[in-house]
VEXLUM-710798 format. One record per atom (N, C-alpha, C): residue in one letter; atom name; x, y, z. Coordinates in pm, 1 decimal, m for minus. Layout:
<atoms>
[atom A, CA, [X, Y, Z]];
...
</atoms>
This chain:
<atoms>
[atom X, N, [10620.5, 10405.7, 15969.7]];
[atom X, CA, [10724.0, 10418.7, 15870.5]];
[atom X, C, [10807.6, 10291.3, 15863.9]];
[atom X, N, [10826.6, 10227.8, 15976.9]];
[atom X, CA, [10905.3, 10104.1, 15981.3]];
[atom X, C, [10836.6, 9994.7, 15901.9]];
[atom X, N, [10702.6, 9998.0, 15900.8]];
[atom X, CA, [10628.3, 9898.4, 15824.4]];
[atom X, C, [10655.6, 9913.4, 15674.4]];
[atom X, N, [10666.6, 10038.4, 15627.7]];
[atom X, CA, [10692.2, 10062.6, 15485.9]];
[atom X, C, [10829.6, 10010.2, 15447.6]];
[atom X, N, [10929.6, 10036.4, 15530.8]];
[atom X, CA, [11065.4, 9989.0, 15502.0]];
[atom X, C, [11068.6, 9837.2, 15504.0]];
[atom X, N, [10998.5, 9777.6, 15599.8]];
[atom X, CA, [10994.7, 9631.9, 15609.8]];
[atom X, C, [10923.5, 9573.7, 15487.4]];
[atom X, N, [10816.6, 9638.8, 15442.7]];
[atom X, CA, [10743.1, 9591.6, 15325.8]];
[atom X, C, [10830.4, 9600.5, 15201.0]];
[atom X, N, [10903.8, 9710.5, 15183.9]];
[atom X, CA, [10995.0, 9724.2, 15069.6]];
[atom X, C, [11101.5, 9615.1, 15072.1]];
[atom X, N, [11151.7, 9585.8, 15188.5]];
[atom X, CA, [11254.0, 9482.3, 15200.3]];
[atom X, C, [11196.5, 9346.3, 15164.7]];
[atom X, N, [11071.2, 9320.2, 15203.8]];
[atom X, CA, [11007.8, 9193.0, 15170.7]];
[atom X, C, [10983.3, 9181.9, 15020.4]];
[atom X, N, [10941.8, 9292.0, 14956.6]];
[atom X, CA, [10919.5, 9289.9, 14811.8]];
[atom X, C, [11050.3, 9263.7, 14739.4]];
[atom X, N, [11155.4, 9330.6, 14780.3]];
[atom X, CA, [11286.2, 9310.4, 14717.9]];
[atom X, C, [11334.5, 9168.0, 14740.2]];
[atom X, N, [11302.9, 9110.2, 14855.4]];
[atom X, CA, [11344.6, 8973.8, 14884.6]];
[atom X, C, [11268.1, 8873.8, 14798.4]];
[atom X, N, [11139.6, 8893.9, 14779.5]];
[atom X, CA, [11057.0, 8802.6, 14700.3]];
[atom X, C, [11072.8, 8825.8, 14550.3]];
[atom X, N, [11108.6, 8944.8, 14510.6]];
[atom X, CA, [11125.5, 8978.8, 14369.1]];
[atom X, C, [11267.9, 9027.0, 14346.7]];
[atom X, N, [11357.3, 8937.4, 14319.9]];
[atom X, CA, [11497.0, 8978.7, 14305.8]];
[atom X, C, [11519.9, 9072.1, 14186.8]];
[atom X, N, [11429.1, 9075.6, 14091.6]];
[atom X, CA, [11448.8, 9163.0, 13976.5]];
[atom X, C, [11396.7, 9304.1, 14002.7]];
[atom X, N, [11342.5, 9327.6, 14121.9]];
[atom X, CA, [11292.5, 9461.0, 14153.8]];
[atom X, C, [11409.0, 9559.6, 14154.5]];
[atom X, N, [11381.2, 9681.4, 14113.3]];
[atom X, CA, [11485.8, 9783.7, 14105.9]];
[atom X, C, [11533.7, 9819.6, 14246.5]];
[atom X, N, [11661.8, 9834.5, 14259.1]];
[atom X, CA, [11718.5, 9877.9, 14386.0]];
[atom X, C, [11752.4, 10024.6, 14375.8]];
[atom X, N, [11771.2, 10086.2, 14487.7]];
[atom X, CA, [11792.3, 10230.9, 14486.4]];
[atom X, C, [11939.6, 10265.4, 14477.7]];
[atom X, N, [11994.1, 10267.8, 14356.6]];
[atom X, CA, [12130.0, 10315.4, 14333.1]];
[atom X, C, [12236.4, 10212.7, 14364.4]];
[atom X, N, [12360.8, 10255.9, 14357.0]];
[atom X, CA, [12473.2, 10168.5, 14389.0]];
[atom X, C, [12524.2, 10088.9, 14271.5]];
[atom X, N, [12450.1, 10070.7, 14168.0]];
[atom X, CA, [12496.0, 10001.6, 14049.3]];
[atom X, C, [12493.0, 9851.6, 14056.6]];
[atom X, N, [12455.5, 9793.7, 14171.5]];
[atom X, CA, [12455.4, 9648.1, 14179.6]];
[atom X, C, [12315.8, 9588.9, 14159.3]];
[atom X, N, [12219.2, 9671.7, 14134.1]];
[atom X, CA, [12082.8, 9623.2, 14111.6]];
[atom X, C, [12054.3, 9606.8, 13963.5]];
[atom X, N, [11930.0, 9620.6, 13926.8]];
[atom X, CA, [11892.6, 9604.2, 13786.1]];
[atom X, C, [11900.5, 9735.6, 13710.5]];
[atom X, N, [11966.3, 9835.6, 13766.3]];
[atom X, CA, [11986.4, 9962.4, 13697.0]];
[atom X, C, [12091.4, 9950.7, 13586.2]];
[atom X, N, [12163.2, 9838.1, 13580.4]];
[atom X, CA, [12278.2, 9827.6, 13492.0]];
[atom X, C, [12245.5, 9851.4, 13345.0]];
[atom X, N, [12136.8, 9812.6, 13290.9]];
[atom X, CA, [12105.5, 9836.5, 13150.2]];
[atom X, C, [12002.2, 9944.0, 13130.5]];
[atom X, N, [11968.1, 10014.1, 13237.2]];
[atom X, CA, [11857.7, 10108.6, 13232.9]];
[atom X, C, [11883.2, 10224.9, 13138.3]];
[atom X, N, [12001.9, 10281.1, 13137.9]];
[atom X, CA, [12030.7, 10398.5, 13054.3]];
[atom X, C, [12012.9, 10365.5, 12906.6]];
[atom X, N, [12061.4, 10250.2, 12865.8]];
[atom X, CA, [12047.3, 10209.9, 12724.9]];
[atom X, C, [11901.0, 10186.8, 12690.3]];
[atom X, N, [11825.8, 10127.3, 12783.7]];
[atom X, CA, [11683.7, 10100.8, 12757.4]];
[atom X, C, [11606.0, 10231.4, 12747.4]];
[atom X, N, [11635.2, 10325.9, 12835.7]];
[atom X, CA, [11567.2, 10455.7, 12831.9]];
[atom X, C, [11602.2, 10529.6, 12703.6]];
[atom X, N, [11727.0, 10523.1, 12662.1]];
[atom X, CA, [11770.1, 10588.1, 12537.6]];
[atom X, C, [11695.6, 10527.4, 12419.0]];
[atom X, N, [11682.4, 10394.8, 12417.3]];
[atom X, CA, [11609.1, 10328.1, 12310.1]];
[atom X, C, [11462.7, 10371.6, 12309.5]];
[atom X, N, [11402.5, 10380.7, 12428.1]];
[atom X, CA, [11262.9, 10426.0, 12437.1]];
[atom X, C, [11247.9, 10569.7, 12387.7]];
[atom X, N, [11341.7, 10655.0, 12423.5]];
[atom X, CA, [11336.3, 10793.7, 12378.1]];
[atom X, C, [11349.6, 10801.7, 12226.4]];
[atom X, N, [11440.1, 10721.4, 12169.7]];
[atom X, CA, [11457.0, 10719.1, 12023.6]];
[atom X, C, [11329.6, 10669.7, 11955.3]];
[atom X, N, [11269.8, 10565.9, 12013.6]];
[atom X, CA, [11144.4, 10514.2, 11957.5]];
[atom X, C, [11033.7, 10619.4, 11963.5]];
[atom X, N, [11027.0, 10693.2, 12073.0]];
[atom X, CA, [10925.2, 10798.3, 12084.8]];
[atom X, C, [10948.5, 10908.9, 11982.1]];
[atom X, N, [11074.5, 10944.3, 11957.4]];
[atom X, CA, [11106.3, 11045.3, 11856.3]];
[atom X, C, [11059.2, 10998.2, 11719.7]];
[atom X, N, [11084.9, 10870.5, 11690.6]];
[atom X, CA, [11040.5, 10813.8, 11562.4]];
[atom X, C, [10887.7, 10811.6, 11553.6]];
[atom X, N, [10821.9, 10776.9, 11664.1]];
[atom X, CA, [10675.1, 10774.3, 11665.1]];
[atom X, C, [10617.2, 10913.5, 11644.8]];
[atom X, N, [10679.5, 11015.3, 11703.0]];
[atom X, CA, [10633.1, 11152.6, 11683.8]];
[atom X, C, [10645.5, 11193.1, 11537.5]];
[atom X, N, [10755.7, 11153.7, 11473.3]];
[atom X, CA, [10773.0, 11182.8, 11330.7]];
[atom X, C, [10668.2, 11112.9, 11246.8]];
[atom X, N, [10640.0, 10986.8, 11279.8]];
[atom X, CA, [10536.8, 10912.7, 11207.4]];
[atom X, C, [10400.7, 10976.9, 11227.0]];
[atom X, N, [10372.5, 11021.9, 11349.0]];
[atom X, CA, [10244.4, 11086.3, 11377.0]];
[atom X, C, [10229.2, 11215.9, 11298.2]];
[atom X, N, [10336.2, 11295.1, 11290.7]];
[atom X, CA, [10331.5, 11418.5, 11212.2]];
[atom X, C, [10305.3, 11387.7, 11065.3]];
[atom X, N, [10367.8, 11283.8, 11014.6]];
[atom X, CA, [10348.0, 11243.1, 10876.1]];
[atom X, C, [10203.8, 11199.9, 10852.2]];
[atom X, N, [10147.4, 11124.6, 10946.3]];
[atom X, CA, [10007.5, 11081.8, 10934.7]];
[atom X, C, [9912.8, 11200.4, 10939.0]];
[atom X, N, [9939.2, 11295.8, 11026.4]];
[atom X, CA, [9854.5, 11413.8, 11035.2]];
[atom X, C, [9859.3, 11494.1, 10905.8]];
[atom X, N, [9977.7, 11506.3, 10848.2]];
[atom X, CA, [9991.7, 11578.5, 10721.3]];
[atom X, C, [9915.9, 11505.6, 10610.5]];
[atom X, N, [9929.5, 11373.7, 10605.3]];
[atom X, CA, [9860.3, 11295.4, 10502.7]];
[atom X, C, [9709.4, 11305.3, 10518.5]];
[atom X, N, [9661.7, 11300.8, 10641.2]];
[atom X, CA, [9517.2, 11309.3, 10662.7]];
[atom X, C, [9465.7, 11447.9, 10625.3]];
[atom X, N, [9544.4, 11552.0, 10645.3]];
[atom X, CA, [9503.6, 11686.7, 10604.2]];
[atom X, C, [9495.8, 11695.3, 10451.4]];
[atom X, N, [9591.5, 11632.4, 10382.8]];
[atom X, CA, [9588.3, 11631.8, 10236.7]];
[atom X, C, [9466.1, 11557.0, 10185.4]];
[atom X, N, [9434.7, 11443.6, 10247.2]];
[atom X, CA, [9317.2, 11365.8, 10206.5]];
[atom X, C, [9190.4, 11446.2, 10230.3]];
[atom X, N, [9182.4, 11514.6, 10344.3]];
[atom X, CA, [9064.8, 11596.8, 10374.0]];
[atom X, C, [9049.8, 11707.0, 10270.3]];
[atom X, N, [9161.4, 11767.5, 10229.1]];
[atom X, CA, [9156.5, 11871.1, 10126.6]];
[atom X, C, [9104.8, 11816.9, 9994.5]];
[atom X, N, [9146.3, 11696.4, 9960.1]];
[atom X, CA, [9098.5, 11635.4, 9835.9]];
[atom X, C, [8950.3, 11602.1, 9845.5]];
[atom X, N, [8907.1, 11555.3, 9959.9]];
[atom X, CA, [8765.8, 11520.8, 9978.0]];
[atom X, C, [8680.3, 11646.6, 9970.9]];
[atom X, N, [8729.8, 11755.7, 10028.6]];
[atom X, CA, [8653.8, 11881.2, 10024.8]];
[atom X, C, [8635.4, 11931.8, 9882.9]];
[atom X, N, [8727.6, 11898.2, 9791.4]];
[atom X, CA, [8719.0, 11944.6, 9653.6]];
[atom X, C, [8635.4, 11853.1, 9563.9]];
[atom X, N, [8586.7, 11742.4, 9615.9]];
[atom X, CA, [8502.2, 11653.6, 9536.1]];
[atom X, C, [8365.6, 11718.4, 9513.9]];
[atom X, N, [8298.7, 11684.3, 9402.2]];
[atom X, CA, [8167.3, 11743.9, 9377.8]];
[atom X, C, [8065.4, 11696.3, 9481.1]];
[atom X, N, [7971.1, 11783.7, 9508.8]];
[atom X, CA, [7865.5, 11747.1, 9603.9]];
[atom X, C, [7767.5, 11652.2, 9535.8]];
[atom X, N, [7676.8, 11597.6, 9613.4]];
[atom X, CA, [7576.4, 11506.7, 9558.3]];
[atom X, C, [7489.6, 11579.5, 9455.6]];
[atom X, N, [7459.6, 11705.3, 9482.1]];
[atom X, CA, [7378.6, 11783.3, 9387.5]];
[atom X, C, [7452.2, 11801.9, 9254.9]];
[atom X, N, [7580.0, 11840.0, 9264.3]];
[atom X, CA, [7658.9, 11859.5, 9143.0]];
[atom X, C, [7675.7, 11728.7, 9066.9]];
[atom X, N, [7695.3, 11620.4, 9138.6]];
[atom X, CA, [7708.6, 11491.4, 9073.1]];
[atom X, C, [7577.5, 11452.1, 9005.9]];
[atom X, N, [7465.3, 11483.4, 9068.8]];
[atom X, CA, [7334.6, 11455.4, 9008.9]];
[atom X, C, [7314.2, 11533.6, 8880.1]];
[atom X, N, [7357.0, 11659.4, 8880.1]];
[atom X, CA, [7346.5, 11739.1, 8758.0]];
[atom X, C, [7431.3, 11679.8, 8646.7]];
[atom X, N, [7551.4, 11638.6, 8679.8]];
[atom X, CA, [7639.5, 11577.9, 8580.3]];
[atom X, C, [7579.4, 11449.1, 8526.2]];
[atom X, N, [7522.4, 11367.9, 8613.0]];
[atom X, CA, [7459.9, 11243.1, 8569.5]];
[atom X, C, [7342.5, 11271.5, 8477.8]];
[atom X, N, [7265.3, 11374.0, 8507.7]];
[atom X, CA, [7153.2, 11410.3, 8421.3]];
[atom X, C, [7199.9, 11453.3, 8283.3]];
[atom X, N, [7307.9, 11527.7, 8278.3]];
[atom X, CA, [7362.1, 11571.0, 8149.0]];
[atom X, C, [7415.2, 11453.0, 8069.3]];
[atom X, N, [7481.1, 11360.1, 8135.8]];
[atom X, CA, [7532.3, 11241.4, 8067.2]];
[atom X, C, [7416.3, 11155.8, 8017.3]];
[atom X, N, [7311.9, 11142.6, 8097.9]];
[atom X, CA, [7195.6, 11063.8, 8056.3]];
[atom X, C, [7125.6, 11124.4, 7935.1]];
[atom X, N, [7134.9, 11256.2, 7918.8]];
[atom X, CA, [7066.7, 11319.7, 7806.4]];
[atom X, C, [7147.2, 11312.7, 7676.5]];
[atom X, N, [7271.2, 11266.0, 7683.4]];
[atom X, CA, [7350.7, 11250.2, 7561.3]];
[atom X, C, [7288.1, 11141.8, 7473.6]];
[atom X, N, [7301.3, 11157.4, 7340.9]];
[atom X, CA, [7241.7, 11056.1, 7252.4]];
[atom X, C, [7310.3, 10920.4, 7266.5]];
[atom X, N, [7229.7, 10816.4, 7257.1]];
[atom X, CA, [7283.1, 10680.9, 7265.7]];
[atom X, C, [7329.9, 10636.0, 7128.3]];
[atom X, N, [7388.9, 10521.5, 7121.0]];
[atom X, CA, [7435.8, 10466.6, 6993.4]];
[atom X, C, [7318.9, 10445.2, 6898.0]];
[atom X, N, [7208.3, 10397.2, 6949.2]];
[atom X, CA, [7090.9, 10374.7, 6863.8]];
[atom X, C, [7039.4, 10506.7, 6807.3]];
[atom X, N, [7036.5, 10610.6, 6889.6]];
[atom X, CA, [6991.6, 10741.3, 6841.9]];
[atom X, C, [7085.3, 10793.3, 6733.2]];
[atom X, N, [7214.9, 10779.7, 6754.3]];
[atom X, CA, [7311.9, 10825.1, 6655.1]];
[atom X, C, [7301.1, 10744.9, 6526.0]];
[atom X, N, [7282.5, 10614.1, 6535.3]];
[atom X, CA, [7267.5, 10530.1, 6415.7]];
[atom X, C, [7141.9, 10569.7, 6338.4]];
[atom X, N, [7032.2, 10597.5, 6409.3]];
[atom X, CA, [6907.3, 10639.6, 6342.6]];
[atom X, C, [6927.0, 10773.5, 6273.3]];
[atom X, N, [6992.0, 10866.0, 6339.3]];
[atom X, CA, [7018.2, 10997.3, 6281.1]];
[atom X, C, [7106.0, 10985.7, 6156.8]];
[atom X, N, [7206.3, 10900.4, 6161.5]];
[atom X, CA, [7293.6, 10878.2, 6047.1]];
[atom X, C, [7216.6, 10816.5, 5930.8]];
[atom X, N, [7128.0, 10720.5, 5961.0]];
[atom X, CA, [7047.8, 10656.9, 5855.7]];
[atom X, C, [6957.7, 10759.5, 5787.8]];
[atom X, N, [6894.3, 10848.3, 5865.3]];
[atom X, CA, [6807.5, 10952.4, 5808.0]];
[atom X, C, [6890.5, 11046.5, 5722.5]];
[atom X, N, [7008.1, 11083.7, 5767.8]];
[atom X, CA, [7095.5, 11173.9, 5694.3]];
[atom X, C, [7139.5, 11111.3, 5561.7]];
[atom X, N, [7178.1, 10982.5, 5564.2]];
[atom X, CA, [7219.5, 10912.2, 5442.7]];
[atom X, C, [7101.9, 10902.1, 5346.1]];
[atom X, N, [6980.7, 10874.7, 5395.2]];
[atom X, CA, [6862.0, 10865.8, 5309.2]];
[atom X, C, [6832.8, 11001.0, 5245.1]];
[atom X, N, [6848.7, 11109.7, 5321.6]];
[atom X, CA, [6824.6, 11243.4, 5266.1]];
[atom X, C, [6925.1, 11274.5, 5155.3]];
[atom X, N, [7051.3, 11238.6, 5174.8]];
[atom X, CA, [7153.5, 11260.8, 5072.0]];
[atom X, C, [7121.4, 11177.6, 4947.5]];
[atom X, N, [7077.3, 11053.5, 4967.9]];
[atom X, CA, [7042.6, 10967.2, 4854.3]];
[atom X, C, [6925.5, 11025.9, 4776.5]];
[atom X, N, [6827.3, 11081.3, 4847.3]];
[atom X, CA, [6712.7, 11143.8, 4779.6]];
[atom X, C, [6756.8, 11265.1, 4697.9]];
[atom X, N, [6841.5, 11347.3, 4756.7]];
[atom X, CA, [6888.0, 11467.7, 4686.9]];
[atom X, C, [6970.6, 11428.7, 4564.2]];
[atom X, N, [7058.2, 11329.2, 4577.2]];
[atom X, CA, [7142.9, 11287.8, 4465.6]];
[atom X, C, [7062.3, 11222.2, 4352.8]];
[atom X, N, [6957.4, 11154.4, 4387.2]];
[atom X, CA, [6878.4, 11082.3, 4287.3]];
[atom X, C, [6743.0, 11149.6, 4260.4]];
[atom X, N, [6730.1, 11274.5, 4294.7]];
[atom X, CA, [6601.3, 11342.1, 4281.8]];
[atom X, C, [6553.0, 11345.3, 4136.4]];
[atom X, N, [6639.7, 11362.9, 4042.6]];
[atom X, CA, [6597.6, 11367.4, 3902.0]];
[atom X, C, [6537.5, 11234.4, 3860.3]];
[atom X, N, [6597.2, 11123.2, 3897.3]];
[atom X, CA, [6544.7, 10991.4, 3860.4]];
[atom X, C, [6414.6, 10963.8, 3933.8]];
[atom X, N, [6407.7, 11000.7, 4059.1]];
[atom X, CA, [6285.8, 10978.3, 4138.6]];
[atom X, C, [6171.8, 11061.9, 4081.1]];
[atom X, N, [6198.6, 11185.4, 4044.2]];
[atom X, CA, [6098.3, 11275.2, 3988.5]];
[atom X, C, [6047.7, 11221.0, 3855.9]];
[atom X, N, [6135.1, 11164.0, 3775.2]];
[atom X, CA, [6096.2, 11109.2, 3645.4]];
[atom X, C, [6005.6, 10989.9, 3663.1]];
[atom X, N, [6030.8, 10905.7, 3762.5]];
[atom X, CA, [5948.1, 10786.8, 3786.0]];
[atom X, C, [5813.3, 10825.3, 3846.4]];
[atom X, N, [5814.1, 10916.1, 3942.5]];
[atom X, CA, [5689.5, 10949.9, 4012.0]];
[atom X, C, [5597.4, 11039.9, 3929.2]];
[atom X, N, [5651.7, 11131.5, 3853.8]];
[atom X, CA, [5568.0, 11229.3, 3784.0]];
[atom X, C, [5564.8, 11203.7, 3633.4]];
[atom X, N, [5560.4, 11089.0, 3577.4]];
[atom X, CA, [5552.8, 11066.0, 3435.0]];
[atom X, C, [5421.1, 11095.7, 3378.3]];
</atoms>
């Protein structure tokens, strides 16, 4: 036991900043303020962690509501089957030609069947 006390005394002698056991003349002088600051920081960190956990739960909920690969594939197939601009232009041209034929049918009939 004497060796332990002697070793502690040697450490305190070689390291003057080592904490002493009470009495107020050691490095305990600013300890209460430092511990209070650490406790306040931990309280703030706990609040930040709770906020992060809540945000990650919200993100997970949004991800769970996204369409699956199968559903997205079905949607892509439906979009691919929609008519393109060229198809719509061709359909419009045929429709306009049909209207022109109907409107001018009397003149066309007179020329073709004379």
